MIKOL-787102 format. One record per residue: residue in one letter; chain; x, y negated, z of N, C-alpha, C in turn; residue number from 1. Coordinates in Angstrom, 2 decimals. Layout:
! MIKOL-787102
[pt A,A,[X,Y,Z],[X,Y,Z],[X,Y,Z],NUM] ...
! end
This chain:
! MIKOL-787102
[pt M,A,[-67.57,24.85,31.56],[-68.76,25.71,31.46],[-68.51,27.06,30.90],1] [pt R,A,[-69.11,28.11,31.39],[-68.89,29.46,30.96],[-69.92,29.83,29.89],2] [pt I,A,[-69.44,30.29,28.82],[-70.41,30.70,27.78],[-70.16,32.18,27.26],3] [pt A,A,[-71.15,32.77,26.53],[-70.85,34.26,26.26],[-71.32,34.18,24.67],4] [pt L,A,[-70.67,34.93,23.89],[-70.80,35.23,22.47],[-71.16,36.67,22.37],5] [pt A,A,[-72.36,37.06,21.91],[-72.85,38.41,21.87],[-72.65,38.90,20.34],6] [pt Q,A,[-71.58,39.50,20.09],[-71.24,39.99,18.73],[-72.01,41.41,18.67],7] [pt I,A,[-73.15,41.29,18.15],[-74.08,42.56,18.02],[-73.96,43.10,16.51],8] [pt R,A,[-74.61,44.23,16.35],[-74.78,44.82,15.00],[-76.25,45.05,14.97],9] [pt S,A,[-76.90,43.98,14.25],[-78.35,44.10,14.06],[-78.70,45.17,13.17],10] [pt G,A,[-79.87,45.79,13.41],[-80.47,46.77,12.47],[-81.62,46.23,11.86],11] [pt I,A,[-82.53,46.97,11.32],[-83.66,46.53,10.73],[-85.04,46.70,11.42],12] [pt D,A,[-84.92,47.01,12.72],[-85.99,47.10,13.66],[-85.85,45.87,14.64],13] [pt P,A,[-86.90,44.80,14.46],[-86.74,43.64,15.35],[-86.94,44.08,16.86],14] [pt A,A,[-87.78,45.11,17.21],[-87.90,45.35,18.55],[-86.65,46.04,19.15],15] [pt A,A,[-85.88,46.77,18.41],[-84.60,47.30,18.93],[-83.68,46.10,18.97],16] [pt N,A,[-83.64,45.22,18.18],[-82.61,44.05,18.20],[-83.00,43.18,19.34],17] [pt L,A,[-84.35,43.08,19.67],[-84.70,42.24,20.92],[-84.21,42.90,22.16],18] [pt E,A,[-84.31,44.30,22.08],[-83.71,44.98,23.34],[-82.21,44.69,23.50],19] [pt A,A,[-81.40,44.61,22.37],[-80.10,44.20,22.45],[-79.90,42.74,23.06],20] [pt V,A,[-80.75,41.93,22.65],[-80.60,40.54,23.10],[-80.85,40.56,24.59],21] [pt T,A,[-81.88,41.32,25.07],[-82.18,41.41,26.51],[-80.95,42.01,27.28],22] [pt R,A,[-80.37,43.05,26.78],[-79.32,43.60,27.41],[-78.17,42.77,27.52],23] [pt Y,A,[-77.64,42.21,26.46],[-76.50,41.33,26.35],[-76.69,40.06,27.20],24] [pt T,A,[-77.96,39.54,27.21],[-78.22,38.36,28.07],[-78.08,38.55,29.47],25] [pt R,A,[-78.54,39.76,29.93],[-78.40,40.08,31.31],[-77.01,40.24,31.77],26] [pt E,A,[-76.27,40.92,30.84],[-74.75,41.01,31.15],[-74.09,39.66,31.16],27] [pt A,A,[-74.45,38.80,30.27],[-73.84,37.47,30.18],[-74.15,36.66,31.39],28] [pt A,A,[-75.31,36.69,31.82],[-75.80,36.07,33.13],[-75.12,36.69,34.31],29] [pt A,A,[-74.96,37.93,34.42],[-74.16,38.61,35.54],[-72.74,38.15,35.53],30] [pt D,A,[-72.20,37.72,34.34],[-70.87,37.35,34.28],[-70.68,35.84,34.55],31] [pt G,A,[-71.79,35.16,34.73],[-71.80,33.78,35.18],[-71.91,32.78,33.99],32] [pt A,A,[-72.31,33.28,32.76],[-72.48,32.39,31.63],[-73.70,31.45,31.87],33] [pt A,A,[-73.66,30.29,31.38],[-74.85,29.31,31.36],[-75.43,29.37,30.03],34] [pt L,A,[-74.77,29.94,29.06],[-75.22,29.96,27.66],[-74.75,31.30,27.01],35] [pt V,A,[-75.68,31.85,26.24],[-75.27,33.12,25.50],[-75.76,32.88,24.04],36] [pt L,A,[-74.90,33.23,23.13],[-75.01,32.96,21.67],[-75.07,34.33,20.95],37] [pt F,A,[-76.18,34.46,20.04],[-76.30,35.61,19.38],[-76.15,35.30,17.79],38] [pt P,A,[-75.83,36.14,16.92],[-75.67,35.84,15.59],[-76.85,35.42,14.78],39] [pt E,A,[-76.56,34.90,13.58],[-77.56,34.76,12.59],[-78.21,36.27,12.31],40] [pt A,A,[-79.56,36.13,11.87],[-80.18,37.47,11.67],[-80.02,38.44,12.72],41] [pt T,A,[-80.21,37.86,13.96],[-80.31,38.90,15.13],[-81.63,39.65,15.08],42] [pt M,A,[-82.61,38.95,14.67],[-84.01,39.70,14.56],[-83.90,40.84,13.55],43] [pt C,A,[-83.27,40.65,12.37],[-83.13,41.78,11.35],[-82.02,41.40,10.51],44] [pt R,A,[-81.26,42.47,10.21],[-80.10,42.17,9.27],[-80.52,41.91,7.97],45] [pt F,A,[-79.66,41.22,7.23],[-79.82,40.96,5.73],[-79.72,42.35,5.06],46] [pt G,A,[-80.29,42.31,3.75],[-80.20,43.50,2.89],[-81.44,44.33,2.80],47] [pt V,A,[-82.51,43.73,3.50],[-83.91,44.22,3.37],[-84.83,43.03,3.11],48] [pt P,A,[-86.06,43.29,2.68],[-87.04,42.15,2.53],[-87.27,41.64,3.97],49] [pt L,A,[-87.13,40.26,3.95],[-87.29,39.46,5.29],[-88.79,39.10,5.54],50] [pt A,A,[-89.54,38.81,4.46],[-90.80,38.32,4.71],[-91.67,39.22,5.62],51] [pt P,A,[-91.56,40.54,5.48],[-92.52,41.27,6.24],[-92.08,41.34,7.87],52] [pt V,A,[-90.88,40.90,8.12],[-90.44,40.95,9.53],[-90.50,39.48,10.22],53] [pt A,A,[-90.72,38.46,9.34],[-90.74,37.11,9.78],[-91.86,36.91,10.71],54] [pt E,A,[-91.63,36.14,11.81],[-92.69,35.80,12.81],[-92.71,34.29,13.03],55] [pt P,A,[-93.77,33.74,13.51],[-93.70,32.25,13.93],[-92.91,32.12,15.13],56] [pt L,A,[-92.69,30.89,15.58],[-91.94,30.56,16.64],[-92.64,30.85,17.92],57] [pt D,A,[-94.06,30.98,17.78],[-94.73,31.38,19.01],[-95.18,32.98,18.91],58] [pt G,A,[-94.36,33.72,18.11],[-94.77,35.09,18.02],[-93.96,35.91,19.10],59] [pt R,A,[-94.15,37.26,18.92],[-93.74,38.20,19.87],[-92.19,38.16,20.02],60] [pt W,A,[-91.47,38.08,18.94],[-90.09,38.13,19.10],[-89.42,37.01,19.71],61] [pt A,A,[-89.81,35.79,19.33],[-89.33,34.66,20.03],[-89.81,34.57,21.46],62] [pt D,A,[-91.02,34.98,21.71],[-91.37,35.01,23.12],[-90.56,36.03,24.04],63] [pt G,A,[-90.14,36.99,23.36],[-89.19,37.94,24.04],[-87.83,37.26,24.36],64] [pt V,A,[-87.22,36.37,23.47],[-86.20,35.61,23.71],[-86.41,34.71,24.90],65] [pt R,A,[-87.58,33.95,24.90],[-87.89,33.18,25.96],[-88.10,33.91,27.36],66] [pt A,A,[-88.55,35.11,27.26],[-88.77,35.75,28.54],[-87.54,36.23,29.27],67] [pt V,A,[-86.43,36.64,28.32],[-85.28,36.97,28.96],[-84.39,35.71,29.44],68] [pt A,A,[-84.57,34.61,28.76],[-83.92,33.46,29.21],[-84.58,32.97,30.50],69] [pt Q,A,[-85.94,33.04,30.59],[-86.49,32.74,31.87],[-86.09,33.62,33.03],70] [pt E,A,[-86.05,34.90,32.71],[-85.66,35.93,33.75],[-84.30,35.57,34.28],71] [pt T,A,[-83.17,35.30,33.38],[-81.92,35.26,33.77],[-81.47,33.75,34.24],72] [pt G,A,[-82.37,32.81,33.87],[-81.95,31.42,34.14],[-80.85,30.78,33.30],73] [pt I,A,[-80.63,31.43,32.09],[-79.61,30.81,31.35],[-80.12,30.56,29.92],74] [pt T,A,[-79.41,29.79,29.00],[-79.92,29.38,27.77],[-79.53,30.36,26.73],75] [pt V,A,[-80.42,30.95,26.01],[-80.15,31.89,24.91],[-80.48,31.19,23.53],76] [pt V,A,[-79.58,31.46,22.56],[-79.71,30.98,21.20],[-79.61,32.32,20.35],77] [pt A,A,[-80.53,32.52,19.50],[-80.52,33.74,18.62],[-81.13,33.48,17.24],78] [pt G,A,[-80.60,34.06,16.26],[-81.11,34.13,15.06],[-82.47,34.90,14.64],79] [pt M,A,[-83.35,34.27,14.00],[-84.54,35.04,13.55],[-85.14,34.33,12.23],80] [pt F,A,[-86.18,34.97,11.73],[-86.79,34.40,10.52],[-88.24,34.04,10.76],81] [pt C,A,[-88.73,33.00,10.19],[-89.99,32.51,10.38],[-90.65,32.27,9.03],82] [pt P,A,[-92.00,32.53,8.91],[-92.60,32.18,7.61],[-92.45,30.75,7.26],83] [pt S,A,[-92.15,30.47,6.01],[-91.92,29.01,5.63],[-93.17,28.37,5.03],84] [pt G,A,[-94.14,29.14,4.60],[-95.39,28.61,4.11],[-95.34,28.54,2.53],85] [pt D,A,[-94.32,28.88,1.87],[-94.23,28.91,0.41],[-93.94,30.29,-0.13],86] [pt G,A,[-94.06,31.34,0.79],[-93.81,32.82,0.42],[-92.37,33.19,0.85],87] [pt R,A,[-91.59,32.11,1.22],[-90.18,32.43,1.62],[-90.18,32.45,3.11],88] [pt V,A,[-89.02,32.45,3.75],[-88.91,32.38,5.25],[-87.86,31.39,5.60],89] [pt T,A,[-87.83,30.87,6.82],[-86.79,30.00,7.24],[-85.73,30.91,8.05],90] [pt N,A,[-84.52,30.53,7.83],[-83.42,31.17,8.60],[-83.28,30.22,9.77],91] [pt T,A,[-83.64,30.78,10.97],[-83.87,29.97,12.22],[-83.12,30.34,13.44],92] [pt L,A,[-82.65,29.45,14.13],[-82.17,29.71,15.48],[-83.20,29.27,16.48],93] [pt V,A,[-83.57,30.15,17.31],[-84.50,29.82,18.47],[-83.49,29.61,19.74],94] [pt A,A,[-83.72,28.50,20.52],[-83.05,28.26,21.69],[-83.87,27.95,22.81],95] [pt S,A,[-83.68,28.68,23.86],[-84.67,28.76,25.09],[-83.74,28.89,26.32],96] [pt G,A,[-84.14,28.12,27.35],[-83.45,28.28,28.56],[-83.93,27.02,29.59],97] [pt P,A,[-83.21,26.86,30.66],[-83.73,25.84,31.58],[-83.56,24.42,30.82],98] [pt G,A,[-84.90,23.86,30.73],[-85.07,22.59,30.06],[-84.86,22.49,28.59],99] [pt V,A,[-84.68,23.67,28.00],[-84.37,23.81,26.54],[-85.59,24.60,25.94],100] [pt E,A,[-86.14,23.95,24.84],[-87.10,24.70,24.01],[-86.81,24.01,22.60],101] [pt A,A,[-86.05,24.73,21.77],[-85.80,24.01,20.41],[-85.61,25.10,19.35],102] [pt H,A,[-85.52,24.71,18.21],[-85.14,25.52,17.02],[-84.38,24.75,16.00],103] [pt Y,A,[-83.56,25.49,15.20],[-82.83,24.81,14.07],[-83.11,25.83,12.87],104] [pt D,A,[-83.53,25.12,11.80],[-83.62,25.83,10.43],[-82.35,25.53,9.62],105] [pt K,A,[-81.82,26.61,9.18],[-80.49,26.48,8.38],[-80.60,25.45,7.18],106] [pt I,A,[-79.67,24.61,7.12],[-79.80,23.47,6.11],[-79.13,24.02,4.81],107] [pt H,A,[-77.86,24.42,4.92],[-77.10,24.97,3.69],[-77.42,26.43,3.41],108] [pt L,A,[-77.86,26.73,2.26],[-78.26,28.11,2.08],[-77.13,28.71,1.19],109] [pt Y,A,[-77.00,30.08,1.42],[-75.84,30.76,0.87],[-76.11,31.22,-0.56],110] [pt D,A,[-76.02,30.30,-1.38],[-76.14,30.68,-2.93],[-74.69,30.64,-3.38],111] [pt A,A,[-73.97,31.63,-2.98],[-72.49,31.80,-3.25],[-72.07,33.19,-3.16],112] [pt F,A,[-70.88,33.53,-3.86],[-70.31,34.95,-3.85],[-71.33,35.95,-4.36],113] [pt G,A,[-72.11,35.43,-5.27],[-73.10,36.40,-5.91],[-74.33,36.70,-5.18],114] [pt F,A,[-74.57,35.89,-4.10],[-75.78,36.10,-3.23],[-76.64,34.77,-3.24],115] [pt A,A,[-77.91,34.99,-3.47],[-78.78,33.80,-3.67],[-79.86,33.74,-2.50],116] [pt E,A,[-79.39,33.20,-1.37],[-80.29,33.08,-0.24],[-81.49,32.31,-0.45],117] [pt S,A,[-81.47,31.27,-1.34],[-82.57,30.28,-1.62],[-83.67,31.08,-2.29],118] [pt K,A,[-83.55,32.19,-2.85],[-84.54,32.94,-3.44],[-85.63,33.39,-2.38],119] [pt T,A,[-85.10,33.65,-1.10],[-86.11,34.26,-0.19],[-86.17,33.37,1.15],120] [pt V,A,[-85.27,32.26,1.13],[-85.18,31.46,2.42],[-85.33,29.98,2.04],121] [pt A,A,[-86.16,29.23,2.67],[-86.39,27.79,2.49],[-85.43,27.05,3.40],122] [pt P,A,[-84.83,25.95,2.90],[-83.90,25.18,3.70],[-84.53,24.40,4.78],123] [pt G,A,[-83.68,24.13,5.77],[-84.13,23.13,6.81],[-83.60,21.89,6.50],124] [pt T,A,[-83.94,20.73,7.11],[-83.49,19.37,6.84],[-82.87,18.62,8.01],125] [pt E,A,[-83.11,18.97,9.20],[-82.75,18.24,10.31],[-81.71,18.86,11.23],126] [pt P,A,[-80.55,18.19,11.55],[-79.53,18.64,12.46],[-80.26,18.67,13.84],127] [pt V,A,[-79.72,19.63,14.75],[-80.28,19.79,16.06],[-79.15,19.79,17.18],128] [pt V,A,[-79.39,19.06,18.21],[-78.56,18.98,19.38],[-79.36,19.27,20.60],129] [pt I,A,[-79.01,20.29,21.36],[-79.79,20.63,22.58],[-78.84,20.20,23.68],130] [pt D,A,[-79.37,20.15,24.90],[-78.63,19.78,26.27],[-78.78,20.91,27.23],131] [pt I,A,[-77.65,21.58,27.45],[-77.54,22.65,28.26],[-77.25,22.29,29.71],132] [pt R,A,[-77.97,22.74,30.72],[-77.75,22.51,32.09],[-77.62,23.91,32.82],133] [pt G,A,[-76.69,24.10,33.60],[-76.53,25.37,34.36],[-75.44,25.41,35.34],134] [pt E,A,[-75.03,26.49,35.76],[-73.90,26.71,36.61],[-72.56,26.46,35.88],135] [pt R,A,[-71.64,25.63,36.56],[-70.29,25.68,35.95],[-69.60,26.88,36.47],136] [pt S,A,[-68.44,27.22,35.76],[-67.69,28.35,36.16],[-67.00,28.29,37.54],137] [pt D,A,[-66.88,27.08,38.02],[-66.41,27.03,39.50],[-67.50,27.13,40.49],138] [pt G,A,[-68.73,27.36,40.04],[-69.94,27.47,40.98],[-70.71,26.30,41.08],139] [pt G,A,[-70.18,25.05,40.69],[-71.03,23.95,40.65],[-72.05,23.77,39.70],140] [pt K,A,[-72.80,22.63,39.75],[-73.67,22.37,38.75],[-73.20,21.51,37.57],141] [pt S,A,[-73.72,21.98,36.40],[-73.27,21.23,35.13],[-74.14,19.97,35.07],142] [pt D,A,[-73.56,18.98,34.61],[-74.29,17.65,34.49],[-75.02,17.76,33.09],143] [pt G,A,[-74.86,18.77,32.25],[-75.61,18.72,30.93],[-74.42,18.62,29.96],144] [pt V,A,[-74.45,19.51,28.92],[-73.53,19.67,27.87],[-74.50,19.58,26.56],145] [pt K,A,[-74.01,18.71,25.78],[-74.79,18.54,24.46],[-74.21,19.38,23.46],146] [pt V,A,[-75.03,20.33,22.86],[-74.57,21.43,22.10],[-75.27,21.32,20.75],147] [pt G,A,[-74.36,21.33,19.55],[-74.96,21.32,18.29],[-75.04,22.66,17.71],148] [pt L,A,[-76.21,22.90,16.96],[-76.46,24.26,16.40],[-76.27,24.30,14.92],149] [pt T,A,[-75.53,25.33,14.43],[-75.41,25.55,12.94],[-75.47,27.17,12.65],150] [pt L,A,[-75.74,27.31,11.45],[-75.81,28.66,10.88],[-74.79,29.00,9.72],151] [pt C,A,[-73.83,29.89,9.78],[-73.16,30.55,8.84],[-72.63,29.57,7.77],152] [pt Y,A,[-73.23,29.55,6.69],[-72.59,28.80,5.44],[-72.62,27.28,5.74],153] [pt D,A,[-73.36,26.95,6.78],[-73.17,25.42,7.26],[-71.62,25.06,7.50],154] [pt V,A,[-70.82,26.14,8.08],[-69.51,25.86,8.43],[-68.64,25.30,7.36],155] [pt R,A,[-69.08,25.53,6.20],[-68.21,25.09,5.02],[-68.65,23.62,4.66],156] [pt F,A,[-69.38,22.86,5.44],[-69.88,21.51,5.14],[-69.56,20.63,6.36],157] [pt P,A,[-68.37,20.04,6.36],[-67.97,19.31,7.71],[-68.84,18.12,7.95],158] [pt E,A,[-69.57,17.59,6.90],[-70.31,16.34,7.21],[-71.51,16.71,8.23],159] [pt L,A,[-71.98,17.91,8.34],[-72.96,18.37,9.25],[-72.36,18.32,10.63],160] [pt Y,A,[-71.19,18.76,10.78],[-70.54,18.78,12.04],[-70.20,17.45,12.55],161] [pt L,A,[-69.71,16.56,11.62],[-69.50,15.16,11.91],[-70.81,14.45,12.58],162] [pt E,A,[-71.94,14.71,11.78],[-73.20,14.19,12.24],[-73.59,14.77,13.67],163] [pt L,A,[-73.25,16.05,13.92],[-73.62,16.57,15.24],[-72.74,15.91,16.37],164] [pt A,A,[-71.41,15.64,15.93],[-70.55,15.03,16.88],[-71.05,13.50,17.09],165] [pt D,A,[-71.44,12.98,16.01],[-71.91,11.48,16.17],[-73.12,11.46,17.14],166] [pt R,A,[-73.77,12.58,17.26],[-75.07,12.62,17.96],[-74.64,13.05,19.43],167] [pt G,A,[-73.33,13.27,19.73],[-72.85,13.47,21.02],[-72.52,15.00,21.36],168] [pt A,A,[-72.58,15.74,20.31],[-72.39,17.24,20.61],[-70.94,17.44,21.19],169] [pt Q,A,[-70.73,18.08,22.31],[-69.36,18.43,22.88],[-69.01,19.85,22.41],170] [pt L,A,[-69.99,20.69,22.27],[-69.79,22.05,21.86],[-70.67,22.30,20.54],171] [pt I,A,[-70.08,22.87,19.59],[-70.90,23.12,18.37],[-70.67,24.68,18.19],172] [pt T,A,[-72.07,25.21,17.92],[-72.17,26.67,17.75],[-72.21,27.01,16.30],173] [pt V,A,[-71.67,28.19,15.90],[-71.89,28.69,14.43],[-72.39,30.02,14.61],174] [pt H,A,[-73.49,30.36,14.18],[-74.20,31.72,14.25],[-74.22,32.31,12.86],175] [pt A,A,[-73.39,33.48,12.63],[-73.24,33.94,11.24],[-73.54,35.42,11.12],176] [pt S,A,[-73.79,35.75,9.88],[-73.82,37.20,9.36],[-72.85,37.13,8.19],177] [pt W,A,[-71.63,36.89,8.47],[-70.48,36.56,7.35],[-70.26,37.78,6.44],178] [pt G,A,[-70.43,37.38,5.18],[-70.23,38.41,4.08],[-68.70,38.85,4.11],179] [pt T,A,[-68.57,40.15,3.69],[-67.13,40.62,3.49],[-66.53,40.35,2.19],180] [pt G,A,[-65.38,40.71,2.09],[-64.70,40.37,0.73],[-63.17,39.95,1.19],181] [pt P,A,[-62.32,39.97,0.07],[-60.94,39.58,0.17],[-60.89,38.09,0.86],182] [pt G,A,[-60.13,38.10,1.95],[-59.91,36.71,2.55],[-61.02,36.30,3.39],183] [pt K,A,[-62.15,36.87,3.45],[-63.36,36.12,4.07],[-63.13,36.09,5.57],184] [pt L,A,[-62.67,37.07,6.30],[-62.32,36.97,7.70],[-61.39,35.84,8.03],185] [pt D,A,[-60.37,35.72,7.17],[-59.39,34.64,7.35],[-60.14,33.24,7.21],186] [pt Q,A,[-60.99,33.15,6.22],[-61.78,31.90,5.89],[-62.66,31.61,7.12],187] [pt W,A,[-63.29,32.65,7.65],[-64.23,32.49,8.75],[-63.44,31.83,9.99],188] [pt T,A,[-62.40,32.39,10.25],[-61.54,31.83,11.30],[-60.99,30.45,11.08],189] [pt L,A,[-60.57,30.30,9.99],[-60.05,28.96,9.56],[-61.06,27.92,9.57],190] [pt L,A,[-62.29,28.05,9.03],[-63.28,27.16,8.99],[-63.73,26.78,10.36],191] [pt A,A,[-63.82,27.89,11.27],[-64.35,27.55,12.67],[-63.44,26.53,13.32],192] [pt R,A,[-62.06,26.86,13.16],[-61.05,26.03,13.84],[-60.95,24.64,13.15],193] [pt A,A,[-61.10,24.58,11.80],[-61.18,23.29,11.06],[-62.20,22.37,11.59],194] [pt R,A,[-63.59,22.94,11.87],[-64.60,22.12,12.25],[-64.28,21.77,13.57],195] [pt A,A,[-63.60,22.31,14.54],[-63.29,21.92,15.83],[-62.30,20.76,15.61],196] [pt I,A,[-61.36,20.78,14.83],[-60.52,19.75,14.67],[-61.07,18.52,14.10],197] [pt D,A,[-61.92,18.72,13.11],[-62.70,17.60,12.51],[-63.55,16.77,13.53],198] [pt T,A,[-64.01,17.49,14.54],[-65.04,16.91,15.46],[-64.43,16.59,16.87],199] [pt T,A,[-63.35,17.17,17.19],[-62.78,17.21,18.48],[-63.79,17.75,19.49],200] [pt A,A,[-64.48,18.70,19.03],[-65.43,19.35,19.82],[-65.06,20.86,20.05],201] [pt V,A,[-65.34,21.58,21.01],[-65.36,23.07,21.09],[-66.12,23.62,20.13],202] [pt V,A,[-65.69,24.69,19.35],[-66.57,25.34,18.47],[-66.70,26.87,18.94],203] [pt A,A,[-67.84,27.34,19.02],[-68.09,28.76,19.42],[-68.89,29.40,18.26],204] [pt A,A,[-68.01,30.38,17.59],[-68.51,30.96,16.40],[-68.83,32.32,16.62],205] [pt V,A,[-70.09,32.77,16.61],[-70.40,34.23,16.74],[-70.96,34.78,15.52],206] [pt D,A,[-70.46,36.05,15.22],[-70.80,36.68,13.92],[-71.40,38.06,14.32],207] [pt Q,A,[-72.08,38.72,13.33],[-72.45,39.98,13.41],[-71.15,40.99,13.40],208] [pt A,A,[-71.23,42.04,14.14],[-70.14,43.10,14.05],[-70.23,43.63,12.66],209] [pt Y,A,[-69.02,44.19,12.21],[-68.95,44.75,10.99],[-69.78,46.08,10.99],210] [pt P,A,[-70.68,46.18,10.05],[-71.66,47.44,10.03],[-71.19,48.70,9.22],211] [pt G,A,[-69.95,48.63,8.66],[-69.54,49.63,7.74],[-69.67,49.47,6.33],212] [pt D,A,[-68.96,50.10,5.52],[-68.92,49.67,4.15],[-70.34,49.81,3.40],213] [pt A,A,[-71.18,50.83,3.79],[-72.29,51.14,3.07],[-73.33,50.03,3.30],214] [pt I,A,[-73.41,49.51,4.57],[-74.38,48.43,4.78],[-73.86,47.11,4.41],215] [pt A,A,[-72.52,46.91,4.44],[-71.87,45.66,4.02],[-72.22,45.33,2.50],216] [pt A,A,[-72.31,46.45,1.78],[-72.52,46.25,0.28],[-73.86,45.63,-0.13],217] [pt L,A,[-74.69,45.80,1.00],[-76.20,45.24,0.71],[-76.44,43.80,0.92],218] [pt G,A,[-75.37,43.04,1.42],[-75.47,41.59,1.55],[-74.54,41.16,2.67],219] [pt P,A,[-74.68,39.91,3.06],[-73.81,39.36,4.19],[-74.16,39.84,5.37],220] [pt T,A,[-73.60,40.89,5.91],[-73.94,41.54,7.17],[-72.96,41.50,8.29],221] [pt G,A,[-71.98,40.70,8.16],[-71.03,40.54,9.25],[-69.60,41.22,9.00],222] [pt V,A,[-68.63,40.50,9.64],[-67.26,40.99,9.68],[-66.63,41.07,11.04],223] [pt G,A,[-67.50,40.66,12.07],[-66.82,40.49,13.44],[-66.05,39.19,13.50],224] [pt G,A,[-65.03,39.27,14.43],[-64.20,38.13,14.46],[-64.80,36.84,15.08],225] [pt S,A,[-65.84,37.09,15.92],[-66.35,35.88,16.79],[-65.23,35.28,17.52],226] [pt L,A,[-65.38,33.92,17.74],[-64.26,33.24,18.35],[-64.71,31.95,18.91],227] [pt V,A,[-63.94,31.51,19.92],[-64.04,30.13,20.52],[-62.75,29.37,20.26],228] [pt A,A,[-62.97,28.20,19.61],[-61.87,27.35,19.27],[-61.91,26.04,20.11],229] [pt S,A,[-60.73,25.62,20.61],[-60.67,24.31,21.50],[-60.91,23.19,20.53],230] [pt A,A,[-61.04,21.98,21.14],[-61.12,20.77,20.44],[-59.87,20.46,19.58],231] [pt L,A,[-58.82,21.16,19.83],[-57.66,20.97,19.02],[-57.49,22.10,18.03],232] [pt G,A,[-58.43,23.01,17.90],[-58.44,23.96,16.95],[-57.71,25.24,17.39],233] [pt E,A,[-57.42,25.43,18.63],[-56.65,26.50,19.22],[-57.73,27.62,19.35],234] [pt I,A,[-57.29,28.90,19.11],[-58.24,29.95,19.48],[-58.09,30.29,20.96],235] [pt V,A,[-59.20,30.14,21.60],[-59.21,30.43,23.07],[-59.55,31.87,23.33],236] [pt Q,A,[-60.47,32.38,22.57],[-60.68,33.97,22.68],[-61.29,34.42,21.42],237] [pt A,A,[-61.10,35.62,21.00],[-61.74,36.16,19.90],[-62.00,37.58,20.02],238] [pt A,A,[-62.97,38.13,19.18],[-63.29,39.51,19.18],[-62.65,40.24,17.89],239] [pt G,A,[-62.89,41.55,18.09],[-62.48,42.26,16.88],[-63.63,42.55,15.91],240] [pt A,A,[-63.81,43.73,15.31],[-64.75,44.03,14.32],[-66.09,44.66,14.98],241] [pt E,A,[-65.92,45.28,16.07],[-66.97,45.98,16.77],[-67.80,45.12,17.60],242] [pt P,A,[-68.93,45.72,18.10],[-69.85,44.99,18.93],[-69.13,44.67,20.36],243] [pt Q,A,[-69.31,43.42,20.83],[-68.48,43.06,22.02],[-69.25,41.71,22.52],244] [pt L,A,[-69.16,41.61,23.89],[-69.63,40.37,24.46],[-68.38,39.63,24.94],245] [pt V,A,[-68.25,38.45,24.30],[-67.04,37.76,24.67],[-67.47,36.64,25.64],246] [pt V,A,[-66.99,36.59,26.84],[-67.30,35.66,27.85],[-66.13,34.77,28.17],247] [pt T,A,[-66.26,33.49,28.17],[-65.07,32.66,28.28],[-65.56,31.25,28.86],248] [pt D,A,[-64.61,30.64,29.58],[-64.80,29.27,30.13],[-64.20,28.28,28.93],249] [pt I,A,[-65.11,27.20,28.77],[-64.71,26.26,27.93],[-64.30,24.91,28.62],250] [pt D,A,[-63.28,24.30,28.26],[-62.67,23.26,28.89],[-63.29,21.90,28.30],251] [pt L,A,[-64.32,21.47,28.78],[-64.89,20.18,28.16],[-64.29,18.88,28.57],252] [pt D,A,[-63.52,18.93,29.63],[-62.75,17.83,30.07],[-61.36,17.60,29.10],253] [pt A,A,[-60.92,18.79,28.74],[-59.89,18.68,27.83],[-60.33,18.19,26.35],254] [pt A,A,[-61.64,18.65,26.04],[-62.22,18.26,24.81],[-62.42,16.81,24.72],255] [pt A,A,[-62.90,16.30,25.88],[-63.11,14.81,26.02],[-61.86,14.11,26.00],256] [pt R,A,[-60.83,14.49,26.43],[-59.55,13.82,26.32],[-59.05,13.87,25.01],257] [pt A,A,[-59.13,14.98,24.26],[-58.81,15.05,22.93],[-59.65,14.14,22.05],258] [pt R,A,[-60.89,14.02,22.23],[-61.73,13.08,21.45],[-61.34,11.69,21.67],259] [pt E,A,[-60.90,11.29,22.82],[-60.48,9.94,23.04],[-59.00,9.71,22.52],260] [pt T,A,[-58.28,10.72,22.68],[-56.82,10.45,22.16],[-56.50,10.57,20.80],261] [pt I,A,[-57.16,11.54,20.10],[-57.09,11.79,18.70],[-57.89,10.70,17.92],262] [pt A,A,[-58.97,10.51,18.45],[-59.93,9.41,18.11],[-60.42,9.41,16.52],263] [pt V,A,[-60.40,10.65,15.90],[-60.83,10.71,14.59],[-62.29,10.24,14.38],264] [pt L,A,[-63.15,10.43,15.36],[-64.44,9.94,15.15],[-64.67,8.35,15.26],265] [pt R,A,[-63.81,7.97,16.19],[-63.86,6.45,16.27],[-63.22,5.85,15.06],266] [pt N,A,[-62.14,6.44,14.56],[-61.33,5.68,13.53],[-61.81,6.01,12.03],267] [pt R,A,[-62.61,6.95,11.86],[-63.01,7.37,10.41],[-63.85,6.11,9.83],268] [pt T,A,[-63.71,5.95,8.51],[-64.53,5.10,7.75],[-65.30,5.76,6.83],269] [pt P,A,[-66.67,5.99,7.05],[-67.48,6.64,6.08],[-67.61,5.78,4.75],270] [pt F,A,[-67.21,6.55,3.64],[-67.06,5.80,2.45],[-68.21,5.14,1.93],271] [pt A,A,[-69.41,5.58,2.16],[-70.69,4.90,1.62],[-70.75,3.64,2.33],272] [pt K,A,[-70.52,3.64,3.68],[-70.67,2.25,4.45],[-69.50,1.48,4.00],273] [pt A,A,[-68.29,1.85,3.82],[-67.16,1.02,3.44],[-67.36,0.31,2.19],274] [pt Q,A,[-68.05,1.17,1.18],[-68.36,0.52,-0.27],[-69.46,-0.47,-0.13],275] [pt S,A,[-70.47,-0.30,0.75],[-71.42,-1.15,0.81],[-71.13,-2.41,1.40],276] [pt T,A,[-70.15,-2.56,2.20],[-69.71,-3.80,2.97],[-68.51,-4.41,2.12],277] [pt A,A,[-68.07,-3.84,1.06],[-66.91,-4.35,0.33],[-67.20,-5.60,-0.48],278] 
! end
C-alpha cells in the first residue's frame, strides 16, 4: 500500500492549517497514496491557549478534513483539539476516508521534560484501530489494512503498541509534535523503530516540521524527522527538518512474514496472566 506522511509546520490559524491539509492531501492522492497522515496539533500548534480553538468532531475543522477525504477518495488522519467537557480539551486524531469515520483521543499525556499537557488536555482511554481500503501501489485494490492510531508521547509506552498489534494492526501510526532538546530527534527515531520491532508492524511516524528556535521555545512544536520503519525496524524513508510530503510504498507482505517468523506476539507471555495461572 502507498502511504504519505505530511510533515507540515502548523501555525495558530486553524483555517490556514486546514488549507495545508487540503493541499497536501490532494498532492498525496495525485501520487497514488491510499492514506495520508498529518501530525499531532495540525489544527493549531502548541504554545498558545488551546480551548479557544477547540471544536467538536462535527465542527467546521473536522468537516473540512472529511470534505477533502471525500473529494480525493483517500483516508486522511490529522491532529485536532476538541472540548473535553471539563474545561480542558482532548488531543484528538480525526480519521476519515472510504469506509472510515473514527477518532482517537491521546491516552498518554506529555507531563515530562518540564511540560504539563494534563493541565489543559484530558486523557483518552481507548486504543483505536481503523480499516483502510484503497488502491494498491500496483494499481489493484487493497483487501483492507488494519491501522492503529497513536499520538506522540504514546510512543514511549510499548504496551499500547502491543495492544494494537493484538487487535490486528499491520500498520501503526505515530502523529507527533515532538519537543526539541539534546538527543530528542535521536530518541524519536529510535522509539519509532523500536515500536516496529516490538510489534512486527510497519510504523509510520509523522512529526511537525521544525519551526525555528523562537517558536520551539514555547512548547513541543516539532523537530521534523518523519519516518517509516519496516516491521524489522529498518528505516524505509525519512524526512529532514523542513516541511515535506513523504510518499512511500509499505511492504505488508514482508511485515506478515516477519510477524510469523520472529513470532514475538505469539511467543510473549504477559506477566499478569502468567502470575495468575501459576
